[in-house]
N, C-alpha and C positions, 0 to 999 in steps of 0.2 A: 264220744271220740276219746282217743287216748291222749293223756296229758304227759309229756315228758318232763317230770318235775326235777330230776337231778341232772347235774352236768354229765355224768357217765351215761345216763339213758339218752340224753340229748345228742352226745357225740357219737353214740352207736347208731342212732337213728339217722344222723346226717351222713355217716359213712354208707349207709344202705341206700341213700337216694342221691349220692354225689354226681352220678352222671345222668340223672334224670332230666327231663326238660325243664322242670322246676322243682326245687326241693320241697319235700315235706308237705304234701297236701293233707290237711287235717280237718275234716269236716267239723264245724261246730266250734272250732278253736279260733279261727281268724275271721275278722269282720272288715268290710270296706263300706264305708258311708252307712255304718250301722246294720248292714245285713251280713249274713254268713258268706264268706268268701272261701269257697271250697279248695281252691289251689293255694290259698295263704300267700298270695303274691302282691298284695297291695304294697305299693312303694311307700317307704317311710315318709310321713307327712302327707300322704294322700288318702289315708284311711283313718278311721277313729273306732273306738270300742262301744259296743252296747252297754247299756246300764247293767251293773252287776260284774262287768269284766273290767280288767285293768290292762293298760297298754304294756307290752314288752317288746323290745326289738327283736325280731326274729332271726333265724339263720339266713345265710346268703341264699338268694334265689338264683340258681345258676343259669336260668334262661337269659337273664339280662344283667347278671353281676350286681344287682342292687339289693339292699337289705330290705326285709319285709316288714311290713306293720302287722304285728299279730296281737291277739288278745288273750288273756288268760284269767280264769277265776282265781283269786288269791286264796287258795285252799288252805295255805299254811297259817293264814291270819285270821284272828278274830275280827269282828265288825269295827272295832275301834283301834285295831293294831296294823302294823305293817308286816310284810312277809319276814320271815326269819328273825323273830324277836330274839334278842340276846340280853337278858336282864343284867343290869349292872355294868354292861360293856359300854353303852353308848350314852353320851351326855349332850344335853341341849342347855346352852346358857349355863353350864356348870352344874347342872342337876341330873340325877339319873334319869335316862329316857328309855323305858323298858321296851318301847316298840322300835327304837333305833331308826327313827325317821327325821332326824335333823337334816335338812338339806345342806349341801356345801355352801359354806359362807354364812350359815345361820345358827350354827352350833359352835360351842367352845369347850375346851377340855379342862377339867379340874386339875389341881396340882397333882403330880405323880402320874398323870396320864398324858399320852401323846396322840396326835391325829392319826387315824387310819381310815383309808377309804372303805366304805361299807358295801353291803349288797344293794341291789336294786330294791327300791321302796316301790311296791306296785301300787299302793294307794296314792302315793304322792307324784303322780304323773310319771312314773317309771324312772325317776331320778335316782342317782346313786347317792347313798346316804353318807353323812359325816358321823363317823364313829370315833370313839376314844379307847385306847387300850393302855393298860399299865405298862410303863417302861421308862427307862432313864433318859431316852432322847426326847426332849420336850420341844424340839424345834417346830415352829408353825409350818403348815404346808406351803410350799412355794407354788408358783405357777405350773400348770401342767406342762410337760414337754411339748415342744412346738409340733412334733409329729402326731400329738393326739388331738390338735386343734382342727377344727372343721374348716373347710375351704369350698368355695362354689356353692352348690345347693345342698351339701351334706348337713344332716341333722346335728346341731350343736348342743341339744339339751342335756347330753350327758357330760361332754367335755366342758361346755360353758366357756369356750374360747374360740377364737377365729384367727386363721392365718393371714388373711388379707389385711393390709394396713388400713386403719380407720374403720374397720368393720366392728359391729356390735352384734352379739348373739341375742336375738329377740324371739320370744315365744310367740308362736301362731296359735296353737291350741294344746290340748293335753298331750298329743303324740308328737309334735314337731316344733323345732325352733330353728331359725335360719340366720345366717351371718349377712347382714345388710348395713349400709351407711345410715339409712333412716328406716323406721318401721312403717310398713305399709298399712293403708286404712283397712280396717276389718280384721286386723290381727289382735291378739291379747296384748302384745307390746310389752310384756314384762321383760326387762333386761336381765339376762343371765350372765353373770361373770363381768369382767372389766372389758372396756373397748380396747381393742388392739392399737396401740400408739402408731402415729404416723409422724415421723420426725423429719421429714423432708423439708418442711417449712414451719413457720410459726402459725400453724393453724389454717393456712390457706390452700387453695387448689389451683393446679395448672390447667390449661385448656385440655379437654379430653379425659381428665380425672373426675371422679365422682365427687361433686361438692355438696351432696345432700346432707352431709354431716357438718362440714366446716362452714357452709354458708358464706364463704368469702373467697374472692378471686385474687391471685397474686398480681395479676397484670391489670394496669390501668386501662380503663375503657371496656373491661369485661364485666358481664353480670352472670350470676349463677341462676340458671334456668332449669326448672324441673321438667323432665320428660315424662316420667310415670312414677309410680310408687317406689321403683327400684333404682332409678338413675336420674342424676342431674349433672350438668357440667357448665363450665364457664365459656360464654360465647359472647360475641360483640352484639348480637341481636337474635330475636327468636319470634316467630309467627305461629300463633296457636293453630295447631292441626297440620303443621308442616312435617314432611317425612325426610328421613335420611335416605341416601341412594341405596344404602346396604340394609335397610330395616323398614318394614311396613308399619311399624308402631308410630303413631302421631305424636307430636310434641305437645304437652300440656302448656309449657312456657310460663308457668307461675314463677314469678320472681322471688328467689330465696335469699338473695344477698348480692353483694357486689364487691368491687375492689375498694379497699379502705386504706387511704393514705395514712402513714404514721404522723403523729403529731410531733412537734419539736420536743426533744428531751429537756426537761428543766434542769436548772443549775443545782448543784449540791448545796443544801442550806448551810448556813455558817456553823462551824463545829463538826460538819461531817467530812469524811475523807474524800479527797478528789483524786483524779487520775495522775499518775506519774508523768515525767516529761522526757523520758529518754526516747530519742528518735532513731528509727531505722530508715534510711533514705536511699531511694532508687532512682537512677538515671538510665533512660533508654535512648541509645545512640543509633541513628540509621547507618546501616553499612553501605548504602548506595554511594559509590565514588568517595570512599573514605579519605582519600588522599586529599580531596579538596573540599569535601562538605563542611559547612560552617558548623555543624553539630560536633564533628570530631575535633575540629580546632577549639570550640568552647569548652569541650571536655577537658582537653589538655591544659587549658588556661586555668579552669577551676581546680583541677587537680594539683597544678604547680603552686598555686597560691592558697591552698587549703580553703577554698570557698564553696558555697552551695552545699551539695551532699557531703562534701569532704570535711565540712565543719560539724557533721552529726556524730552521735556516738558509734554509729556503725552504718556502712553504706555498701551498695552493690551497683555494679555497671552491667548493663545488659545491651547486647547489639541486636538490631533487628533489620530485616530486609525492607526495601521500600514498599510502602503500602499501596494497593491499587486505589483507584478512585471508585467510590459507591454512587448511589443515587444523589442527585443534587450536587454532584461533584465533590462531595465530602469524602474524607480519606476513610476507607474501610479497613481500619486496623485492629478490629476486635480479635481475629484469629491470632494475630501477631502477639498481642498482650495476654491472651489466654495461655499461650505457650510460656510467655515470660512469667506470668503469676504462677504457673505450674512449677517452674524451676525454683522460684522463691519458696513455694510450699515444700518442695522437695528438700531443701537445705534446712528449713526451719529456723534460720537465724533470726527472723523478724520476732519470733515469739519471745525473745530475750528482752524486748524493748516494748515500751507503752503505746507508741504511735508509729505508723508507716506513712512516709511522704514520698509521692511520686512526683518529680518535678521535671519539666522539659529542660533540654540543654540551654534554650534561649531564655529561660526564666531566672531572673536575678532575684534571689531571695536570701533571708537571713534566719538561720535556725534559732538564734537568740530571740528575735522578735516574735517568731512563731510560739515559742515557749511562753512569752508574755501574754500573747493572746489567749493560750490555753489556760494559763493561770487565771486570767481575768474571767474567763467563761465559767470556771469552776465545774469542769466536766465531772460527773460522779465517778467514783473509782470503779474499775472493772466493767465500764460501760462498753457495750457494742454500738458504735456510733460513727458516723461519718460528718464532715463539716461541709455544709453548703457555703460556697465561697463567693457568690455573686447573685445578682438579681436577673441575669441574662438567661432566657430560654429555661432550660431545666435546672438552673441554679447549681451546676457542678462543673465548672470549667477544668478541662484536662490538663492545663498548663501547670496546675499546682493542686494536687489532690492529697488530702489528709484524712486518714481513717485510723481508728484505734485497732491495735493488734487483734483484739477480740473480734472486731467487725470483719477484719481481713480473714481471719480464721473461718468465721462462719460463712463468709463469701466463698472461700476456696473449697469448703466441703461441699457446696451446692453449685459450683460454677458450671459443671456439665449439664445440669438441669437447666440453667439460664441459657446456655449455648442451644440446647434442644428447643426451648419454647420461645426465646427471644430472638435467636437468629444472630448472625455475625456480619451483617451487610452494612452496618453503620460505623459510627465512631466509638472508640473505646471508652470515653467518658460517659456518653449517653448510656451504653450498655451497662457499664459499671454501676452508675447510679440507679437505672432501672432494676437491675438484678438485686442490689441491696434493698431497694424499696420492696421488691417482691418478697424478699426473704424476712421482711419485718424488722430490718436493722434500723435503729433510731438515727436521727440527725440532730445537729444543732447548727445554728446559722450565724455566719460572721461575714457580712458583705465588706468589712473594712479589712479583710485579710488579704485580698488580691486586687491590683489593678491591671486588667488585661485590655489592651487596645481593641482586641478582637470583639469585646463585649460592648464597645462604644457605639452609640446611635450616629454620632458625628463623624466627619472625615478626620483623618488623622495622618501625620507624617511619621513614617517608620524610623527616621533619623533623629526625632526630637526626643530627648530624655528629660524634658522638664517635668513630665508627669511622676518621675521618680523622686522628686523633692518632697517626700513625706516621711516623717520620722516614725510613723505608727504602722503603715502597711507592712506586711511581712514579705510580699512578693511582687514583681513587676514583669510583664510580658507584653510583646516579645523584643528581645535585644539580640540580633543575630550576628554580630561580630564581637571579637574581644575588645575592640575600642568602644562600642556602644555599651557593652556589658560593664565595662570598668567605669565609663562615664556615668552610667545609671547608679552604680554603687556609690560612686563619690557623691552624687547629688542626694541620694538617700542618707548617706553618712553625715552630710553637712546641712540637712534640713533642720529648721528650727524645732526643737522638741515640743515647744508649746503648741505648734500646729497640730502635732499628733495627739497631744493631750485634749485638745479642743474636739477633735474627731472622736476620741474615746468617750467623752462626756455626752455627746450626741447620740 
């Protein structure tokens, strides 16, 4: 059989058969499963070469558009060499490599030489070699251009990179490597090149995504279950042998991982830097009947007297429509706050400060007290962290939310993902906290930060302000009229300092 050794001969041959049913039948050259394949149309990854022949990716098979698995005797190479030896051109680990067979990532260039992609090394699994050539540009090779990386079921053994986020190029055999999250049983499983980063979260997976690599679920109550060697995802439960409605493949249901709650961030040790104390503060006011609503009146009272958010280094007021009632008669205001956070992201003003505080209009709070709490907590500098402010339910009461600017930036980058997977039917505080937890944002706990009657187990009088008589707590809720707001502030201002100090010692 004729072997087209040179590119010129090969190109001429391709032109001759361009419109044929399948390009370039060459008896004796191509093999499928170890036997001669007369039409040379074995799909890449579906065939392998007989002993004495080396793999080479063939021309395009015009019948189905796929590249062929072809085999060729390495006629230009001696027994211990690779094809096209170029003496003194290629270096492996800094030494002359006469057969030019260093694989990418396994060779390095001597001083005075720069990297150059070499020819196909027929002996070394058909891989492209790492070569060195003399030149002034000594820059190390960068990652391959994105358009050269493999995707789907394409062979990645030459490019050694994958387009799909979280994928790794794994070798199956001498002829084929594929891009997968995990390497299937029965493959060679040599990892070729780096894994493609997936920066959407801190290493976790959302429902429907492949969690075979991360082995961690972003959402509480979810477990990463294996379906087969190629796919696993996060689900609430799984029964071995079950089928999807769109797929006949049965689920294996091996448990690979689950949701992992973040642990509380430790305080910075003595002598190490702590987070700054500059506050960017946000107030959201309902526009429903603004002429008479208590929120509008409370806003004007605080603005006039320089209280609440108006005592922060910077502040912003946002108006919102009346929120509908969700399940359990809770306020379904997630969508409203998603829009507001998007506006805050667009201005970017919060990035000039260390902390972001969202307070309700009927929350009486003191920025100077919050700063004392933050100082006492010794929050590590540049932390992405939110503060758990109570022991009620999910430990993050929406009347007084405190997050670091770094945490808010991370949240805003992924807010759309949280909307997609968590939904918008509930309250904004539960959504905010669930999303931050899913994103791996750290937390610190300070239940002495807020006293909110809505978290009490006992009955309460909405007009009673005696609970404000505490010199240490930074916030009190709810106080729904200017008179109650002022009375609560006065009770807090006149509280005996020693009482606050006792609480701090506890």
